[in-house]
N, C-alpha and C positions, 0 to 999 in steps of 0.2 A: 665263828658262829659265837655269836650271845643268848645270853634269854632273849633280852628283845627282838634276836631273829628271829628263833622261830618257839612253837612253845607245845610239847604235844609229837613233836615231829611233824608236824607241820609248819610253809612259811603264812606268817603275822596277817597279809592279804587275805590266805585261804580260811583261817579263822573262823569259829561258827557261838567261839564258847563265851560265858559271861567271868571275865578273871577277878578275883577274889580282891579284897581290899588289899591283901596285904600281898598281893602277885605283883597289882598298880604300882603300890609302893618301891615295892622292888625296882620294876623296869622305868620309874620316874628318878630312881639313887640313881642309876645307871645312868640314862641321860643326863643328868644335874650335876653328874662328876667328869661324866667327858667334855663338857657343855661348861666347867667351871659356873656352874648357878647356884644357888641357894635354896633350900627346900622350905617350903612354907606354910608347913596345909597338904595339902591336897597338890601346891603347884610346885616348880622351880621358876625360881627368876631370875635375871643377872641382866645385865647394861649392854643394846646388841648396837651403842655408838652412833656417838650421834644424838642421841638425845632422847635415842628411841631406849623402849626397854621390851626385852623380849622375857614370856612366860610361857609354859610349858604342863603339860598336863596327861595323864594318862584316863583314857574311859574304856566303860569294864569292857570292850573286847577286844583292849589293849592296841586300837590308835593311838597315836602321840600327835598331839594340839598342839603347834605352834603360834604363839600371840607375838604378833611385833606391836605394840602400843606408843603412842607417845599426847600428851596434853600441848597444848597452843592456848591462843589468844589469837579471836578476831573483833577486831575495833566496833562491830557493831552485828547485834541477833539480826531475822527473820521470820515472822513464821510461818514461810512455806521453805524453811532451811534446807529439808527434806528432797525436796527439791535439787539444791543448789548442788545436793550430798552424790545425790542419784547422776548429776552432765556431770561427773568425775572416780564414783566407785564402778571397780570392776567386780565381778564376783568372788565373793571372801574377803573386800572390802571394805568398811564401813567406817562411817560418821558419828560424832554424836554431842548436838547440843540443845543449846533450847532458844525461844522462839525472840527471845531473851538479852542473849551474847552476851559476850564474857570468854568463857573459855570453856572451848572443843578436846571430844579425844579422836583422834585418829583409827582402828586398828584394823590388820593382816593376821587375818586368820589360812595357814596351812598346815595336813593332816601326814601323816607318816605312818607306815606302816608295820615298821620298823626301829630300830633305838642307827641304825648305822644308817637309815636314808632320814631322820628327825636331825640327826646333826652336820649330815651335808648340806639341809637344807639352812639349815640357823649358822654354819658359816656363813653361805651367801649373803655378797651384802646388796642388790637387788629391793632384798623385803624392804630393807632399812630407808636403802635411798629411793622408796613408794612412796610410803610412810611420811618422810619429808615434804616429797613432791608433791603429795596431795597435802599435806600444812600447810602445803605455803597458795596452793592453789584455791585451799576452800573460801578464805578472805574473799577472794577476788569474785569466785558466784555469786556469794551472796552479795556481794556489789552491785554484778550484774542486773539482778531481781530489782522486780519495780517496786518503789516505796509503798508501806501497807504499816498501819494500826496494826499492835501487836491486837489481838483481841481482849479485854476484858478477864474474861477468863482464866488465859493465865498470867498478867499479873498478879503479882502479890495479893498478900490483902491487906486492908486499908486499918488502923485504929482508928477505930471513927472519935476519937475522944475528944 
């Protein structure tokens, strides 16, 4: 069993203590070593496949948070883009963009109580496939919204000269 699986004799899921920054760094280093991630500050990052990245971080209670993410382009934006995203996203999934369109970000987050569980989740192909599915579906969902003008307050400021 690893340090990430138990702390003070308690399973990670039962921990109530706050880990020190050094303890979190050690857990992150362990996760990064298992996954082949590069540690940058308080996060690990690696390519998950098919243009999807995977970041990992350790919360103060020892929970390991894995986030699969990808940026993509949409041909047009929409002021009600959040509605389109809501029709696609389940819990722990998100799409972010602007009313003006262009690029957008897709994220899926999963939490693991131990290093072993984090590694198991990270090695699954399902989150990568889901991120790619959301990235492909979001422009179509935007296109199904009735057209409407972007409100002036969302438009970039223009130089009066």
